[in-house]
C-alpha positions in Angstrom: -1.1 9.5 -2.2 1.3 10.3 -5.1 3.0 12.7 -5.5 3.1 14.1 -2.0 1.9 16.9 -0.8 1.4 18.7 2.9 -1.2 16.3 4.7 -3.2 17.4 7.9 -4.6 14.7 10.1 -7.7 13.5 8.3 -5.7 12.9 5.0 -3.4 10.6 7.1 -6.1 9.2 8.0 -7.7 8.9 4.9 -4.1 7.0 3.5 -4.1 4.4 6.7 -7.7 3.5 5.6 -7.1 3.4 2.1 -4.0 0.6 2.9 -6.4 -1.9 4.7 -9.2 -1.1 2.3 -7.1 -1.9 -1.3 -5.8 -5.3 0.1 -6.7 -7.8 -2.1 -8.9 -5.6 -4.7 -8.1 -2.3 -6.9 -7.7 0.8 -5.8 -11.1 1.9 -7.8 -12.4 -0.1 -5.4 -10.9 1.3 -2.1 -11.2 4.5 -3.7 -14.8 4.2 -4.0 -15.3 2.9 -0.3 -13.4 5.7 1.4 -15.6 8.2 -0.7 -18.7 6.7 1.1 -16.9 7.3 4.1 -16.5 10.7 3.5 -19.8 11.1 2.5 -20.9 9.5 6.0 -18.7 11.1 8.0 -16.5 8.7 9.0 -13.0 9.5 8.3 -12.6 9.6 12.4 -11.5 6.5 14.5 -13.8 7.4 16.9 -17.2 8.0 14.4 -16.1 4.4 13.1 -15.8 2.8 16.9 -19.5 4.5 17.3 -20.8 2.8 13.8 -22.5 -0.8 13.9 -20.1 -2.9 12.3 -22.9 -4.2 9.7 -23.6 -0.6 8.6 -19.5 0.0 8.5 -19.3 -3.0 6.3 -22.2 -1.8 3.7 -20.5 1.3 3.0 -17.5 -0.3 2.6 -18.7 -3.0 0.3 -17.1 -1.4 -3.2 -13.7 -2.7 -1.6 -14.5 -6.4 -1.4 -14.3 -8.5 1.4 -15.9 -6.2 3.2 -16.8 -7.7 6.5 -13.6 -8.2 7.3 -12.5 -5.1 6.7 -14.7 -3.2 8.4 -13.8 -5.0 11.1 -9.9 -4.2 10.5 -11.1 -0.9 10.2 -12.5 -1.1 13.7 -9.8 -2.8 15.1 -7.4 0.0 13.8 -9.3 2.7 15.0 -9.5 0.8 18.2 -5.7 1.1 18.9 -5.6 4.6 17.8 -8.3 5.9 20.2 -7.6 3.2 23.2 -3.6 3.2 23.1 -2.7 6.7 21.6 -5.7 9.2 22.7 -7.1 8.9 19.7 -3.8 10.3 18.0 -1.9 8.9 14.5 1.2 11.5 15.3 1.0 9.0 18.5 0.9 6.2 16.8 3.7 6.8 14.5 5.8 8.3 17.1 9.1 7.0 17.3 12.1 4.1 15.0 10.7 3.1 12.1 10.9 -0.6 13.1 9.8 0.2 16.1 6.1 2.0 14.8 6.5 -1.6 12.1 5.5 -3.4 14.8 3.2 -1.4 16.5 1.4 -1.6 13.4 2.0 -5.4 12.7 0.1 -6.5 16.5 -2.7 -4.7 15.2 -5.1 -7.6 13.7 -5.4 -7.2 9.8 -2.4 -5.5 9.0 0.3 -7.6 7.3 4.0 -6.2 5.8 2.6 -4.7 2.7 -0.1 -2.4 4.7 2.0 -1.3 7.9 4.8 -0.3 4.9 2.2 1.9 2.7 1.1 3.4 6.2 4.8 4.1 7.0 6.0 5.1 4.2 2.6 7.5 2.9 1.5 8.4 6.2 4.2 8.6 8.8 6.9 9.8 5.8 9.4 7.1 7.3 12.1 4.8 5.5 10.4 1.8 4.4 9.3 0.5 1.0 5.9 -1.2 -0.1 6.5 -4.6 -1.7 3.2 -5.6 -4.0 2.5 -7.4 -7.0 3.7 -4.7 -9.1 7.2 -5.2 -7.8 7.6 -8.9 -7.9 6.1 -9.1 -11.5 8.8 -6.5 -12.6 12.4 -7.4 -11.2 11.1 -11.0 -11.9 10.5 -10.0 -15.6 13.4 -8.5 -15.7 15.2 -11.1 -14.1 16.5 -9.1 -11.2 14.9 -11.1 -8.8 16.9 -10.4 -5.5 16.4 -14.1 -4.0 13.0 -15.7 -3.0 9.6 -14.2 -3.6 9.5 -13.4 -0.2 8.3 -9.9 1.3 11.0 -9.1 3.6 13.5 -10.3 0.7 12.4 -8.0 -1.7 11.8 -5.5 0.9 15.3 -5.7 1.9 17.0 -5.0 -1.1 14.9 -2.0 -2.1 16.0 -0.6 1.1 19.6 -1.1 0.6 19.9 0.2 -3.2 17.8 3.1 -2.7 18.4 4.1 0.9 16.5 6.1 3.3 15.3 8.9 1.5 11.9 8.6 1.9 11.3 11.0 -1.2 13.0 8.6 -3.2 11.6 5.6 -1.7 8.1 7.0 -2.1 9.0 7.9 -5.5 10.3 4.4 -6.7 7.3 2.2 -5.3 4.5 5.0 -6.9 6.4 4.9 -10.0 6.7 0.9 -10.1 3.1 0.6 -9.4 2.3 3.2 -12.4 4.5 1.4 -14.7 2.9 -2.2 -13.8 -0.4 -1.0 -13.9 0.0 1.1 -17.6 3.1 -1.2 -18.5 3.8 -4.2 -17.3 0.4 -5.7 -16.7 -0.5 -9.2 -15.6 -2.1 -10.0 -18.5 -1.6 -8.0 -22.3 1.7 -6.2 -21.2 2.8 -3.4 -23.3 6.2 -4.7 -23.9 6.2 -2.8 -26.9 6.2 0.8 -25.2 8.6 -0.3 -22.1 11.3 1.8 -21.5 12.8 -1.3 -19.9 12.1 -3.4 -23.0 16.1 -3.5 -24.3 17.0 -5.0 -20.8 13.9 -7.2 -20.1 14.3 -10.6 -21.2 10.6 -11.5 -20.8 9.3 -7.9 -22.9 12.0 -9.0 -25.4 10.5 -12.6 -26.1 6.7 -11.0 -26.1 7.9 -8.9 -28.6 9.9 -11.7 -30.8 12.9 -9.8 -30.2 15.0 -13.2 -28.5 14.1 -16.6 -30.0 14.5 -17.9 -26.9 
């Protein structure tokens, strides 16, 4: 989804489905599940609903928790079809807080998934808080407060502002940094551009005795 380029309806739907499929798994598994849906010609809300749930579950098996995720995809598709005439533009129409509440009301969509859809598919100003953001800012000793989703989200929105491109870039760079450098295990602190200001990293490479 990054860097962002022009998107048609199918690409926007792919982002939404990917946001669901990547829950509690790696993007590699979610991408494999999306590829299965693409080859089954199922990147369409009506086709998702017409498909038996066990068949859909088998297609999204690479993403893990496949039975639950099949239901989540169909719950999302049901709302798009029955409440918005199949139009994602209608689902995303309105102010960001209004659309966010609309998404959170769908079974299986939590704050992180809703914000991923809002930022990358709807192109609305919000921020996606994930494990990478928590880890990075805790290691930098810059945690804005309790490890709660809305605490971190409000912090980033206040610091970055409502510029969608900047919000998109910040989140994507934090994810990239967390995947390649600031890893949960075996972090590459010696290669980190933030090492000078990171207490965790300085301890890891032996620059601080404490």
